[in-house]
C-alpha positions as CSV (number, residue, x, y, z in Angstrom):
1,M,-10.9,-11.5,7.9
2,Q,-11.3,-7.9,7.1
3,R,-11.4,-6.4,3.6
4,I,-10.9,-2.8,2.5
5,Q,-11.6,-1.9,-1.2
6,I,-11.1,1.6,-2.4
7,E,-11.6,3.0,-5.9
8,Q,-9.9,6.3,-6.6
9,S,-9.7,8.4,-9.7
10,F,-6.8,10.7,-10.5
11,T,-6.3,13.5,-13.1
12,L,-2.7,12.3,-13.6
13,P,-1.8,9.6,-16.1
14,V,-1.4,6.0,-14.9
15,E,2.4,6.1,-15.3
16,R,2.7,9.0,-12.8
17,V,0.4,7.5,-10.2
18,Y,2.0,4.1,-10.5
19,A,5.5,5.5,-10.2
20,Y,4.5,7.5,-7.1
21,L,2.7,4.7,-5.3
22,A,5.3,2.0,-6.2
23,E,8.0,4.0,-4.5
24,H,8.1,2.8,-0.9
25,E,9.2,6.1,0.7
26,N,6.1,7.9,-0.7
27,L,3.7,5.6,1.2
28,G,4.2,7.1,4.7
29,P,1.3,9.7,4.4
30,L,-0.9,7.0,2.8
31,F,-0.6,4.7,5.8
32,G,0.0,7.2,8.5
33,A,3.3,5.5,9.1
34,K,7.1,6.1,9.0
35,V,8.3,4.0,6.0
36,E,11.9,3.1,5.2
37,R,13.3,0.9,2.5
38,V,14.9,-2.3,3.7
39,R,15.8,-3.9,0.3
40,D,15.5,-3.2,-3.4
41,G,13.7,-5.7,-5.6
42,E,15.2,-8.6,-7.5
43,T,15.1,-6.8,-10.9
44,S,14.0,-3.3,-10.1
45,R,14.1,-0.9,-7.2
46,N,10.4,-1.3,-6.2
47,G,9.8,-4.7,-7.9
48,V,9.3,-8.2,-6.6
49,G,11.3,-8.9,-3.5
50,S,11.6,-5.3,-2.4
51,V,11.0,-4.8,1.3
52,R,9.8,-1.8,3.3
53,R,9.6,-1.3,7.1
54,L,6.7,0.5,8.5
55,R,6.3,2.0,12.0
56,V,2.8,3.2,13.0
57,G,2.9,5.3,16.2
58,P,4.5,3.5,19.2
59,T,3.9,0.0,17.9
60,P,6.8,-2.2,16.9
61,P,7.8,-2.0,13.2
62,F,6.7,-4.5,10.6
63,E,7.9,-5.3,7.1
64,E,6.0,-5.7,3.8
65,T,7.4,-7.5,0.8
66,V,6.4,-6.9,-2.8
67,T,5.2,-10.2,-4.3
68,A,4.1,-9.0,-7.7
69,A,4.8,-5.9,-9.8
70,I,3.7,-5.1,-13.3
71,P,4.7,-1.6,-14.3
72,N,1.6,0.7,-14.6
73,E,-0.7,-2.1,-13.8
74,L,-0.2,-3.9,-10.5
75,V,1.6,-3.9,-7.1
76,E,0.9,-6.7,-4.7
77,Y,2.5,-7.1,-1.3
78,R,2.3,-9.0,2.0
79,I,3.3,-8.4,5.5
80,T,6.3,-10.7,6.0
81,K,7.7,-9.8,9.4
82,G,6.7,-8.4,12.8
83,S,2.9,-7.9,12.8
84,P,0.0,-9.3,14.8
85,L,-2.0,-9.2,11.5
86,R,-2.3,-12.5,9.7
87,N,-2.9,-13.5,6.1
88,H,-2.3,-9.9,5.0
89,R,-2.4,-9.1,1.3
90,G,-2.4,-5.7,-0.4
91,E,-3.2,-5.2,-4.1
92,M,-3.0,-1.9,-6.1
93,R,-4.5,-2.2,-9.6
94,F,-3.9,0.7,-11.9
95,A,-5.8,1.5,-15.2
96,P,-6.1,4.4,-17.6
97,D,-9.3,6.4,-17.1
98,G,-9.9,8.9,-19.9
99,S,-7.0,11.3,-19.7
100,G,-6.3,10.3,-16.0
101,S,-6.1,7.1,-14.2
102,R,-8.0,4.9,-11.7
103,L,-6.7,2.8,-8.8
104,T,-8.5,-0.1,-7.2
105,Y,-6.8,-0.8,-3.9
106,V,-7.7,-4.0,-1.9
107,I,-6.3,-4.8,1.5
108,E,-7.2,-8.1,3.3
109,F,-6.1,-9.3,6.7
110,G,-7.0,-11.0,9.9
111,A,-5.5,-10.7,13.4
112,V,-4.3,-13.0,16.1
113,V,-5.9,-10.8,18.8
114,P,-9.7,-10.7,18.7
115,L,-11.2,-7.5,17.4
116,L,-7.8,-6.0,16.5
117,D,-8.5,-6.5,12.8
118,R,-11.6,-4.3,13.1
119,V,-9.7,-1.5,14.9
120,V,-6.9,-1.7,12.3
121,K,-9.4,-1.6,9.4
122,A,-11.1,1.6,10.7
123,G,-7.8,3.5,11.0
124,L,-6.2,2.1,7.9
125,E,-9.1,2.7,5.7
126,R,-9.5,6.3,6.9
127,N,-5.8,7.0,6.4
128,V,-5.6,5.5,3.0
129,R,-8.7,7.3,1.7
130,K,-7.4,10.6,3.0
131,G,-3.9,10.0,1.6
132,L,-5.1,9.0,-1.9
133,R,-7.0,12.3,-2.2
134,T,-3.6,14.0,-2.1
135,I,-1.8,12.0,-4.8
136,D,-2.7,14.4,-7.7
137,D,-0.9,17.1,-5.8
138,R,2.1,15.0,-4.7
139,A,2.9,12.8,-7.7
């Protein structure tokens, strides 16, 4: 199993950062992927049950489903279709931080192909760190 944990502070308030990162279509630059919405959530557009399809380069697309959502606090999701990654879980925890906000982002996963998880971890962590640095300008 691989684990990525990123702490990122923003000058924007938690409501703006949460709203931006909860919106599926905004995640493309963060993951280095093309992202499209497949389904809205059960009670809100980006809430529990919402599904997004991601395509990274020439690889087949895969889907992520939001499994928990608490406005301005938490987004949790899992890969639910089409990936060689196993036991994938992503968690974004949002908190106020002075006049700005702070995100703790944890991604955990394994892979069915030996060493694939290490390769994915390196690229994913690099892209997410780079993408998060642009949120204050995008949100």
